[in-house]
FILUMTI-56253 format. One record per atom (N, C-alpha, C): residue number from 1; residue in one letter; atom name; z, y negated, x. Coordinates in steps of 0.02 Angstrom, whole numbers. Layout:
<seq:NUM | type:A | atom:CA | zz:Z | yy:Y | xx:X> $
...
***
This chain:
<seq:1 | type:M | atom:N | zz:5315 | yy:-6363 | xx:4768> $
<seq:1 | type:M | atom:CA | zz:5311 | yy:-6291 | xx:4772> $
<seq:1 | type:M | atom:C | zz:5381 | yy:-6262 | xx:4770> $
<seq:2 | type:Q | atom:N | zz:5392 | yy:-6217 | xx:4723> $
<seq:2 | type:Q | atom:CA | zz:5457 | yy:-6184 | xx:4718> $
<seq:2 | type:Q | atom:C | zz:5460 | yy:-6125 | xx:4766> $
<seq:3 | type:T | atom:N | zz:5515 | yy:-6119 | xx:4798> $
<seq:3 | type:T | atom:CA | zz:5525 | yy:-6060 | xx:4841> $
<seq:3 | type:T | atom:C | zz:5587 | yy:-6024 | xx:4818> $
<seq:4 | type:S | atom:N | zz:5585 | yy:-5961 | xx:4828> $
<seq:4 | type:S | atom:CA | zz:5641 | yy:-5919 | xx:4808> $
<seq:4 | type:S | atom:C | zz:5678 | yy:-5897 | xx:4871> $
<seq:5 | type:M | atom:N | zz:5741 | yy:-5879 | xx:4862> $
<seq:5 | type:M | atom:CA | zz:5779 | yy:-5854 | xx:4919> $
<seq:5 | type:M | atom:C | zz:5751 | yy:-5786 | xx:4941> $
<seq:6 | type:F | atom:N | zz:5713 | yy:-5754 | xx:4898> $
<seq:6 | type:F | atom:CA | zz:5684 | yy:-5689 | xx:4914> $
<seq:6 | type:F | atom:C | zz:5620 | yy:-5695 | xx:4955> $
<seq:7 | type:N | atom:N | zz:5593 | yy:-5755 | xx:4962> $
<seq:7 | type:N | atom:CA | zz:5532 | yy:-5764 | xx:5002> $
<seq:7 | type:N | atom:C | zz:5543 | yy:-5744 | xx:5075> $
<seq:8 | type:A | atom:N | zz:5604 | yy:-5750 | xx:5099> $
<seq:8 | type:A | atom:CA | zz:5619 | yy:-5730 | xx:5168> $
<seq:8 | type:A | atom:C | zz:5612 | yy:-5655 | xx:5177> $
<seq:9 | type:L | atom:N | zz:5615 | yy:-5617 | xx:5123> $
<seq:9 | type:L | atom:CA | zz:5610 | yy:-5544 | xx:5128> $
<seq:9 | type:L | atom:C | zz:5537 | yy:-5521 | xx:5127> $
<seq:10 | type:L | atom:N | zz:5490 | yy:-5565 | xx:5111> $
<seq:10 | type:L | atom:CA | zz:5420 | yy:-5546 | xx:5107> $
<seq:10 | type:L | atom:C | zz:5388 | yy:-5546 | xx:5176> $
<seq:11 | type:I | atom:N | zz:5348 | yy:-5496 | xx:5189> $
<seq:11 | type:I | atom:CA | zz:5315 | yy:-5490 | xx:5253> $
<seq:11 | type:I | atom:C | zz:5241 | yy:-5501 | xx:5243> $
<seq:12 | type:D | atom:N | zz:5211 | yy:-5542 | xx:5285> $
<seq:12 | type:D | atom:CA | zz:5140 | yy:-5556 | xx:5281> $
<seq:12 | type:D | atom:C | zz:5106 | yy:-5530 | xx:5344> $
<seq:13 | type:K | atom:N | zz:5095 | yy:-5465 | xx:5346> $
<seq:13 | type:K | atom:CA | zz:5064 | yy:-5432 | xx:5404> $
<seq:13 | type:K | atom:C | zz:5014 | yy:-5381 | xx:5378> $
<seq:14 | type:P | atom:N | zz:4972 | yy:-5355 | xx:5423> $
<seq:14 | type:P | atom:CA | zz:4924 | yy:-5303 | xx:5402> $
<seq:14 | type:P | atom:C | zz:4961 | yy:-5241 | xx:5376> $
<seq:15 | type:L | atom:N | zz:4928 | yy:-5206 | xx:5331> $
<seq:15 | type:L | atom:CA | zz:4957 | yy:-5147 | xx:5300> $
<seq:15 | type:L | atom:C | zz:4979 | yy:-5095 | xx:5352> $
<seq:16 | type:R | atom:N | zz:4938 | yy:-5084 | xx:5403> $
<seq:16 | type:R | atom:CA | zz:4955 | yy:-5032 | xx:5452> $
<seq:16 | type:R | atom:C | zz:5023 | yy:-5046 | xx:5485> $
<seq:17 | type:E | atom:N | zz:5038 | yy:-5109 | xx:5498> $
<seq:17 | type:E | atom:CA | zz:5102 | yy:-5126 | xx:5529> $
<seq:17 | type:E | atom:C | zz:5159 | yy:-5117 | xx:5479> $
<seq:18 | type:I | atom:N | zz:5148 | yy:-5139 | xx:5418> $
<seq:18 | type:I | atom:CA | zz:5199 | yy:-5131 | xx:5366> $
<seq:18 | type:I | atom:C | zz:5213 | yy:-5057 | xx:5353> $
<seq:19 | type:F | atom:N | zz:5160 | yy:-5018 | xx:5347> $
<seq:19 | type:F | atom:CA | zz:5167 | yy:-4947 | xx:5330> $
<seq:19 | type:F | atom:C | zz:5205 | yy:-4910 | xx:5384> $
<seq:20 | type:W | atom:N | zz:5185 | yy:-4918 | xx:5447> $
<seq:20 | type:W | atom:CA | zz:5215 | yy:-4879 | xx:5501> $
<seq:20 | type:W | atom:C | zz:5278 | yy:-4910 | xx:5528> $
<seq:21 | type:F | atom:N | zz:5278 | yy:-4975 | xx:5545> $
<seq:21 | type:F | atom:CA | zz:5334 | yy:-5005 | xx:5580> $
<seq:21 | type:F | atom:C | zz:5390 | yy:-5029 | xx:5534> $
<seq:22 | type:Y | atom:N | zz:5375 | yy:-5039 | xx:5471> $
<seq:22 | type:Y | atom:CA | zz:5426 | yy:-5060 | xx:5423> $
<seq:22 | type:Y | atom:C | zz:5441 | yy:-5005 | xx:5372> $
<seq:23 | type:G | atom:N | zz:5395 | yy:-4958 | xx:5364> $
<seq:23 | type:G | atom:CA | zz:5403 | yy:-4906 | xx:5314> $
<seq:23 | type:G | atom:C | zz:5423 | yy:-4839 | xx:5343> $
<seq:24 | type:V | atom:N | zz:5376 | yy:-4806 | xx:5375> $
<seq:24 | type:V | atom:CA | zz:5385 | yy:-4737 | xx:5397> $
<seq:24 | type:V | atom:C | zz:5441 | yy:-4730 | xx:5448> $
<seq:25 | type:I | atom:N | zz:5438 | yy:-4768 | xx:5502> $
<seq:25 | type:I | atom:CA | zz:5486 | yy:-4759 | xx:5556> $
<seq:25 | type:I | atom:C | zz:5557 | yy:-4778 | xx:5535> $
<seq:26 | type:P | atom:N | zz:5568 | yy:-4838 | xx:5507> $
<seq:26 | type:P | atom:CA | zz:5637 | yy:-4854 | xx:5486> $
<seq:26 | type:P | atom:C | zz:5664 | yy:-4809 | xx:5430> $
<seq:27 | type:S | atom:N | zz:5620 | yy:-4788 | xx:5384> $
<seq:27 | type:S | atom:CA | zz:5644 | yy:-4743 | xx:5331> $
<seq:27 | type:S | atom:C | zz:5667 | yy:-4677 | xx:5358> $
<seq:28 | type:N | atom:N | zz:5631 | yy:-4650 | xx:5407> $
<seq:28 | type:N | atom:CA | zz:5653 | yy:-4587 | xx:5438> $
<seq:28 | type:N | atom:C | zz:5718 | yy:-4595 | xx:5476> $
<seq:29 | type:I | atom:N | zz:5725 | yy:-4651 | xx:5510> $
<seq:29 | type:I | atom:CA | zz:5788 | yy:-4663 | xx:5546> $
<seq:29 | type:I | atom:C | zz:5846 | yy:-4671 | xx:5497> $
<seq:30 | type:L | atom:N | zz:5834 | yy:-4706 | xx:5442> $
<seq:30 | type:L | atom:CA | zz:5885 | yy:-4714 | xx:5391> $
<seq:30 | type:L | atom:C | zz:5905 | yy:-4647 | xx:5361> $
<seq:31 | type:W | atom:N | zz:5855 | yy:-4605 | xx:5349> $
<seq:31 | type:W | atom:CA | zz:5869 | yy:-4538 | xx:5322> $
<seq:31 | type:W | atom:C | zz:5909 | yy:-4497 | xx:5372> $
<seq:32 | type:A | atom:N | zz:5892 | yy:-4501 | xx:5436> $
<seq:32 | type:A | atom:CA | zz:5928 | yy:-4463 | xx:5486> $
<seq:32 | type:A | atom:C | zz:6002 | yy:-4484 | xx:5489> $
<seq:33 | type:V | atom:N | zz:6013 | yy:-4549 | xx:5487> $
<seq:33 | type:V | atom:CA | zz:6082 | yy:-4575 | xx:5489> $
<seq:33 | type:V | atom:C | zz:6119 | yy:-4554 | xx:5425> $
<seq:34 | type:T | atom:N | zz:6086 | yy:-4560 | xx:5368> $
<seq:34 | type:T | atom:CA | zz:6118 | yy:-4541 | xx:5305> $
<seq:34 | type:T | atom:C | zz:6135 | yy:-4467 | xx:5303> $
<seq:35 | type:L | atom:N | zz:6090 | yy:-4425 | xx:5327> $
<seq:35 | type:L | atom:CA | zz:6105 | yy:-4353 | xx:5328> $
<seq:35 | type:L | atom:C | zz:6160 | yy:-4337 | xx:5378> $
<seq:36 | type:A | atom:N | zz:6162 | yy:-4373 | xx:5433> $
<seq:36 | type:A | atom:CA | zz:6217 | yy:-4363 | xx:5482> $
<seq:36 | type:A | atom:C | zz:6284 | yy:-4380 | xx:5449> $
<seq:37 | type:V | atom:N | zz:6285 | yy:-4434 | xx:5411> $
<seq:37 | type:V | atom:CA | zz:6346 | yy:-4454 | xx:5375> $
<seq:37 | type:V | atom:C | zz:6363 | yy:-4401 | xx:5323> $
<seq:38 | type:Y | atom:N | zz:6313 | yy:-4377 | xx:5287> $
<seq:38 | type:Y | atom:CA | zz:6324 | yy:-4327 | xx:5235> $
<seq:38 | type:Y | atom:C | zz:6354 | yy:-4263 | xx:5264> $
<seq:39 | type:F | atom:N | zz:6323 | yy:-4238 | xx:5317> $
<seq:39 | type:F | atom:CA | zz:6345 | yy:-4174 | xx:5345> $
<seq:39 | type:F | atom:C | zz:6407 | yy:-4180 | xx:5389> $
<seq:40 | type:S | atom:N | zz:6427 | yy:-4240 | xx:5405> $
<seq:40 | type:S | atom:CA | zz:6489 | yy:-4249 | xx:5444> $
<seq:40 | type:S | atom:C | zz:6551 | yy:-4245 | xx:5399> $
<seq:41 | type:G | atom:N | zz:6540 | yy:-4245 | xx:5335> $
<seq:41 | type:G | atom:CA | zz:6596 | yy:-4242 | xx:5288> $
<seq:41 | type:G | atom:C | zz:6631 | yy:-4309 | xx:5280> $
<seq:42 | type:A | atom:N | zz:6593 | yy:-4363 | xx:5286> $
<seq:42 | type:A | atom:CA | zz:6622 | yy:-4430 | xx:5279> $
<seq:42 | type:A | atom:C | zz:6648 | yy:-4440 | xx:5207> $
<seq:43 | type:A | atom:N | zz:6687 | yy:-4492 | xx:5199> $
<seq:43 | type:A | atom:CA | zz:6715 | yy:-4508 | xx:5134> $
<seq:43 | type:A | atom:C | zz:6660 | yy:-4521 | xx:5083> $
<seq:44 | type:L | atom:N | zz:6675 | yy:-4509 | xx:5020> $
<seq:44 | type:L | atom:CA | zz:6626 | yy:-4517 | xx:4967> $
<seq:44 | type:L | atom:C | zz:6602 | yy:-4589 | xx:4963> $
<seq:45 | type:T | atom:N | zz:6646 | yy:-4637 | xx:4973> $
<seq:45 | type:T | atom:CA | zz:6624 | yy:-4708 | xx:4970> $
<seq:45 | type:T | atom:C | zz:6575 | yy:-4724 | xx:5026> $
<seq:46 | type:T | atom:N | zz:6584 | yy:-4695 | xx:5084> $
<seq:46 | type:T | atom:CA | zz:6537 | yy:-4705 | xx:5139> $
<seq:46 | type:T | atom:C | zz:6470 | yy:-4675 | xx:5122> $
<seq:47 | type:L | atom:N | zz:6471 | yy:-4616 | xx:5094> $
<seq:47 | type:L | atom:CA | zz:6409 | yy:-4583 | xx:5074> $
<seq:47 | type:L | atom:C | zz:6373 | yy:-4623 | xx:5020> $
<seq:48 | type:I | atom:N | zz:6409 | yy:-4647 | xx:4971> $
<seq:48 | type:I | atom:CA | zz:6378 | yy:-4687 | xx:4918> $
<seq:48 | type:I | atom:C | zz:6349 | yy:-4751 | xx:4947> $
<seq:49 | type:F | atom:N | zz:6384 | yy:-4782 | xx:4994> $
<seq:49 | type:F | atom:CA | zz:6357 | yy:-4841 | xx:5027> $
<seq:49 | type:F | atom:C | zz:6292 | yy:-4826 | xx:5064> $
<seq:50 | type:M | atom:N | zz:6290 | yy:-4770 | xx:5100> $
<seq:50 | type:M | atom:CA | zz:6230 | yy:-4751 | xx:5137> $
<seq:50 | type:M | atom:C | zz:6172 | yy:-4738 | xx:5088> $
<seq:51 | type:F | atom:N | zz:6186 | yy:-4704 | xx:5033> $
<seq:51 | type:F | atom:CA | zz:6134 | yy:-4692 | xx:4983> $
<seq:51 | type:F | atom:C | zz:6109 | yy:-4758 | xx:4954> $
<seq:52 | type:A | atom:N | zz:6154 | yy:-4804 | xx:4941> $
<seq:52 | type:A | atom:CA | zz:6135 | yy:-4869 | xx:4914> $
<seq:52 | type:A | atom:C | zz:6090 | yy:-4907 | xx:4962> $
<seq:53 | type:V | atom:N | zz:6108 | yy:-4906 | xx:5026> $
<seq:53 | type:V | atom:CA | zz:6066 | yy:-4939 | xx:5077> $
<seq:53 | type:V | atom:C | zz:5997 | yy:-4907 | xx:5080> $
<seq:54 | type:L | atom:N | zz:5996 | yy:-4841 | xx:5080> $
<seq:54 | type:L | atom:CA | zz:5933 | yy:-4804 | xx:5082> $
<seq:54 | type:L | atom:C | zz:5889 | yy:-4819 | xx:5022> $
<seq:55 | type:L | atom:N | zz:5919 | yy:-4819 | xx:4963> $
<seq:55 | type:L | atom:CA | zz:5880 | yy:-4833 | xx:4902> $
<seq:55 | type:L | atom:C | zz:5858 | yy:-4905 | xx:4899> $
<seq:56 | type:G | atom:N | zz:5900 | yy:-4951 | xx:4920> $
<seq:56 | type:G | atom:CA | zz:5881 | yy:-5021 | xx:4922> $
<seq:56 | type:G | atom:C | zz:5823 | yy:-5033 | xx:4970> $
<seq:57 | type:Y | atom:N | zz:5827 | yy:-5004 | xx:5029> $
<seq:57 | type:Y | atom:CA | zz:5773 | yy:-5012 | xx:5077> $
<seq:57 | type:Y | atom:C | zz:5708 | yy:-4981 | xx:5050> $
<seq:58 | type:T | atom:N | zz:5714 | yy:-4924 | xx:5018> $
<seq:58 | type:T | atom:CA | zz:5655 | yy:-4891 | xx:4990> $
<seq:58 | type:T | atom:C | zz:5623 | yy:-4934 | xx:4936> $
<seq:59 | type:A | atom:N | zz:5664 | yy:-4964 | xx:4893> $
<seq:59 | type:A | atom:CA | zz:5637 | yy:-5008 | xx:4841> $
<seq:59 | type:A | atom:C | zz:5602 | yy:-5068 | xx:4872> $
<seq:60 | type:W | atom:N | zz:5632 | yy:-5097 | xx:4924> $
<seq:60 | type:W | atom:CA | zz:5602 | yy:-5155 | xx:4956> $
<seq:60 | type:W | atom:C | zz:5536 | yy:-5137 | xx:4990> $
<seq:61 | type:I | atom:N | zz:5534 | yy:-5082 | xx:5026> $
<seq:61 | type:I | atom:CA | zz:5474 | yy:-5065 | xx:5064> $
<seq:61 | type:I | atom:C | zz:5417 | yy:-5043 | xx:5018> $
<seq:62 | type:I | atom:N | zz:5432 | yy:-5012 | xx:4962> $
<seq:62 | type:I | atom:CA | zz:5378 | yy:-4993 | xx:4916> $
<seq:62 | type:I | atom:C | zz:5346 | yy:-5055 | xx:4888> $
<seq:63 | type:G | atom:N | zz:5386 | yy:-5106 | xx:4874> $
<seq:63 | type:G | atom:CA | zz:5357 | yy:-5170 | xx:4851> $
<seq:63 | type:G | atom:C | zz:5315 | yy:-5203 | xx:4903> $
<seq:64 | type:E | atom:N | zz:5338 | yy:-5202 | xx:4966> $
<seq:64 | type:E | atom:CA | zz:5300 | yy:-5233 | xx:5020> $
<seq:64 | type:E | atom:C | zz:5234 | yy:-5197 | xx:5032> $
<seq:65 | type:I | atom:N | zz:5235 | yy:-5131 | xx:5033> $
<seq:65 | type:I | atom:CA | zz:5174 | yy:-5093 | xx:5044> $
<seq:65 | type:I | atom:C | zz:5126 | yy:-5103 | xx:4985> $
<seq:66 | type:W | atom:N | zz:5153 | yy:-5104 | xx:4925> $
<seq:66 | type:W | atom:CA | zz:5111 | yy:-5115 | xx:4867> $
<seq:66 | type:W | atom:C | zz:5077 | yy:-5184 | xx:4870> $
<seq:67 | type:R | atom:N | zz:5116 | yy:-5234 | xx:4892> $
<seq:67 | type:R | atom:CA | zz:5090 | yy:-5302 | xx:4896> $
<seq:67 | type:R | atom:C | zz:5037 | yy:-5309 | xx:4952> $
<seq:68 | type:C | atom:N | zz:5047 | yy:-5274 | xx:5007> $
<seq:68 | type:C | atom:CA | zz:5002 | yy:-5281 | xx:5065> $
<seq:68 | type:C | atom:C | zz:4944 | yy:-5231 | xx:5066> $
<seq:69 | type:S | atom:N | zz:4941 | yy:-5187 | xx:5017> $
<seq:69 | type:S | atom:CA | zz:4890 | yy:-5135 | xx:5020> $
<seq:69 | type:S | atom:C | zz:4820 | yy:-5159 | xx:5004> $
<seq:70 | type:D | atom:N | zz:4813 | yy:-5222 | xx:4984> $
<seq:70 | type:D | atom:CA | zz:4746 | yy:-5249 | xx:4971> $
<seq:70 | type:D | atom:C | zz:4714 | yy:-5280 | xx:5032> $
<seq:71 | type:N | atom:N | zz:4752 | yy:-5290 | xx:5087> $
<seq:71 | type:N | atom:CA | zz:4725 | yy:-5323 | xx:5145> $
<seq:71 | type:N | atom:C | zz:4698 | yy:-5274 | xx:5197> $
<seq:72 | type:V | atom:N | zz:4659 | yy:-5226 | xx:5174> $
<seq:72 | type:V | atom:CA | zz:4628 | yy:-5176 | xx:5219> $
<seq:72 | type:V | atom:C | zz:4552 | yy:-5177 | xx:5209> $
<seq:73 | type:K | atom:N | zz:4516 | yy:-5155 | xx:5259> $
<seq:73 | type:K | atom:CA | zz:4443 | yy:-5153 | xx:5254> $
<seq:73 | type:K | atom:C | zz:4420 | yy:-5100 | xx:5204> $
<seq:74 | type:N | atom:N | zz:4451 | yy:-5042 | xx:5206> $
<seq:74 | type:N | atom:CA | zz:4433 | yy:-4988 | xx:5161> $
<seq:74 | type:N | atom:C | zz:4486 | yy:-4984 | xx:5106> $
<seq:75 | type:P | atom:N | zz:4467 | yy:-4999 | xx:5043> $
<seq:75 | type:P | atom:CA | zz:4515 | yy:-4999 | xx:4988> $
<seq:75 | type:P | atom:C | zz:4549 | yy:-4931 | xx:4978> $
<seq:76 | type:A | atom:N | zz:4516 | yy:-4878 | xx:4999> $
<seq:76 | type:A | atom:CA | zz:4546 | yy:-4811 | xx:4992> $
<seq:76 | type:A | atom:C | zz:4610 | yy:-4805 | xx:5034> $
<seq:77 | type:H | atom:N | zz:4611 | yy:-4838 | xx:5091> $
<seq:77 | type:H | atom:CA | zz:4671 | yy:-4836 | xx:5133> $
<seq:77 | type:H | atom:C | zz:4730 | yy:-4869 | xx:5099> $
<seq:78 | type:G | atom:N | zz:4717 | yy:-4923 | xx:5064> $
<seq:78 | type:G | atom:CA | zz:4770 | yy:-4956 | xx:5026> $
<seq:78 | type:G | atom:C | zz:4797 | yy:-4912 | xx:4971> $
<seq:79 | type:E | atom:N | zz:4752 | yy:-4878 | xx:4936> $
<seq:79 | type:E | atom:CA | zz:4773 | yy:-4833 | xx:4882> $
<seq:79 | type:E | atom:C | zz:4812 | yy:-4773 | xx:4910> $
<seq:80 | type:I | atom:N | zz:4790 | yy:-4747 | xx:4966> $
<seq:80 | type:I | atom:CA | zz:4826 | yy:-4691 | xx:4997> $
<seq:80 | type:I | atom:C | zz:4896 | yy:-4713 | xx:5017> $
<seq:81 | type:A | atom:N | zz:4902 | yy:-4772 | xx:5045> $
<seq:81 | type:A | atom:CA | zz:4968 | yy:-4798 | xx:5064> $
<seq:81 | type:A | atom:C | zz:5013 | yy:-4806 | xx:5003> $
<seq:82 | type:R | atom:N | zz:4984 | yy:-4829 | xx:4948> $
<seq:82 | type:R | atom:CA | zz:5023 | yy:-4837 | xx:4887> $
<seq:82 | type:R | atom:C | zz:5049 | yy:-4769 | xx:4862> $
<seq:83 | type:V | atom:N | zz:5004 | yy:-4720 | xx:4860> $
<seq:83 | type:V | atom:CA | zz:5023 | yy:-4654 | xx:4835> $
<seq:83 | type:V | atom:C | zz:5075 | yy:-4622 | xx:4880> $
<seq:84 | type:L | atom:N | zz:5065 | yy:-4625 | xx:4946> $
<seq:84 | type:L | atom:CA | zz:5113 | yy:-4595 | xx:4992> $
<seq:84 | type:L | atom:C | zz:5181 | yy:-4629 | xx:4987> $
<seq:85 | type:T | atom:N | zz:5182 | yy:-4694 | xx:4980> $
<seq:85 | type:T | atom:CA | zz:5245 | yy:-4730 | xx:4976> $
<seq:85 | type:T | atom:C | zz:5280 | yy:-4715 | xx:4909> $
<seq:86 | type:A | atom:N | zz:5242 | yy:-4711 | xx:4856> $
<seq:86 | type:A | atom:CA | zz:5272 | yy:-4693 | xx:4791> $
<seq:86 | type:A | atom:C | zz:5302 | yy:-4622 | xx:4794> $
<seq:87 | type:A | atom:N | zz:5266 | yy:-4576 | xx:4825> $
<seq:87 | type:A | atom:CA | zz:5291 | yy:-4508 | xx:4832> $
<seq:87 | type:A | atom:C | zz:5355 | yy:-4507 | xx:4874> $
<seq:88 | type:W | atom:N | zz:5355 | yy:-4546 | xx:4928> $
<seq:88 | type:W | atom:CA | zz:5415 | yy:-4551 | xx:4970> $
<seq:88 | type:W | atom:C | zz:5474 | yy:-4579 | xx:4930> $
<seq:89 | type:A | atom:N | zz:5461 | yy:-4629 | xx:4889> $
<seq:89 | type:A | atom:CA | zz:5514 | yy:-4659 | xx:4849> $
<seq:89 | type:A | atom:C | zz:5542 | yy:-4610 | xx:4798> $
<seq:90 | type:I | atom:N | zz:5498 | yy:-4572 | xx:4766> $
<seq:90 | type:I | atom:CA | zz:5521 | yy:-4522 | xx:4718> $
<seq:90 | type:I | atom:C | zz:5562 | yy:-4468 | xx:4753> $
<seq:91 | type:N | atom:N | zz:5538 | yy:-4447 | xx:4811> $
<seq:91 | type:N | atom:CA | zz:5574 | yy:-4397 | xx:4851> $
<seq:91 | type:N | atom:C | zz:5643 | yy:-4423 | xx:4871> $
<seq:92 | type:T | atom:N | zz:5646 | yy:-4485 | xx:4892> $
<seq:92 | type:T | atom:CA | zz:5710 | yy:-4515 | xx:4912> $
<seq:92 | type:T | atom:C | zz:5758 | yy:-4518 | xx:4852> $
<seq:93 | type:L | atom:N | zz:5733 | yy:-4539 | xx:4795> $
<seq:93 | type:L | atom:CA | zz:5774 | yy:-4544 | xx:4736> $
<seq:93 | type:L | atom:C | zz:5802 | yy:-4475 | xx:4715> $
<seq:94 | type:L | atom:N | zz:5758 | yy:-4425 | xx:4714> $
<seq:94 | type:L | atom:CA | zz:5780 | yy:-4358 | xx:4695> $
<seq:94 | type:L | atom:C | zz:5829 | yy:-4328 | xx:4745> $
<seq:95 | type:L | atom:N | zz:5814 | yy:-4335 | xx:4809> $
<seq:95 | type:L | atom:CA | zz:5858 | yy:-4307 | xx:4860> $
<seq:95 | type:L | atom:C | zz:5927 | yy:-4339 | xx:4859> $
<seq:96 | type:T | atom:N | zz:5929 | yy:-4405 | xx:4852> $
<seq:96 | type:T | atom:CA | zz:5995 | yy:-4438 | xx:4851> $
<seq:96 | type:T | atom:C | zz:6034 | yy:-4416 | xx:4788> $
<seq:97 | type:A | atom:N | zz:6000 | yy:-4409 | xx:4733> $
<seq:97 | type:A | atom:CA | zz:6034 | yy:-4388 | xx:4671> $
<seq:97 | type:A | atom:C | zz:6061 | yy:-4317 | xx:4679> $
<seq:98 | type:F | atom:N | zz:6020 | yy:-4271 | xx:4705> $
<seq:98 | type:F | atom:CA | zz:6043 | yy:-4202 | xx:4711> $
<seq:98 | type:F | atom:C | zz:6096 | yy:-4194 | xx:4764> $
<seq:99 | type:L | atom:N | zz:6091 | yy:-4231 | xx:4819> $
<seq:99 | type:L | atom:CA | zz:6144 | yy:-4227 | xx:4870> $
<seq:99 | type:L | atom:C | zz:6210 | yy:-4256 | xx:4844> $
<seq:100 | type:L | atom:N | zz:6205 | yy:-4309 | xx:4805> $
<seq:100 | type:L | atom:CA | zz:6266 | yy:-4338 | xx:4776> $
<seq:100 | type:L | atom:C | zz:6296 | yy:-4290 | xx:4725> $
<seq:101 | type:L | atom:N | zz:6255 | yy:-4259 | xx:4684> $
<seq:101 | type:L | atom:CA | zz:6280 | yy:-4211 | xx:4635> $
<seq:101 | type:L | atom:C | zz:6312 | yy:-4151 | xx:4671> $
<seq:102 | type:Q | atom:N | zz:6282 | yy:-4128 | xx:4725> $
<seq:102 | type:Q | atom:CA | zz:6310 | yy:-4073 | xx:4763> $
<seq:102 | type:Q | atom:C | zz:6378 | yy:-4092 | xx:4792> $
<seq:103 | type:R | atom:N | zz:6382 | yy:-4152 | xx:4817> $
<seq:103 | type:R | atom:CA | zz:6446 | yy:-4175 | xx:4846> $
<seq:103 | type:R | atom:C | zz:6500 | yy:-4181 | xx:4793> $
<seq:104 | type:L | atom:N | zz:6481 | yy:-4205 | xx:4734> $
<seq:104 | type:L | atom:CA | zz:6529 | yy:-4214 | xx:4680> $
<seq:104 | type:L | atom:C | zz:6550 | yy:-4147 | xx:4648> $
<seq:105 | type:G | atom:N | zz:6503 | yy:-4099 | xx:4650> $
<seq:105 | type:G | atom:CA | zz:6515 | yy:-4035 | xx:4616> $
<seq:105 | type:G | atom:C | zz:6550 | yy:-3988 | xx:4659> $
***
């Protein structure tokens, strides 16, 4: 059996735990820290680093939620989680882009 170094990043837990404890709560904390850095007037490299961490985490968690959304009793809950996470990811991408453009402009 081949294993990848990325297997350590995969989470095998129920969707509700992944969605709330790995998705919603940490993403909001990451956003709060990123916005604190943004509004504190930190260096551009620090801001770009924070945006990169935020976008990387968002990409990872959307994959995890997508992968775990089939292990629910009601399939509609899995689909709702997918849609909400995709919307959150689009929102994160757009906000980071516009905040970076505002900082550069």
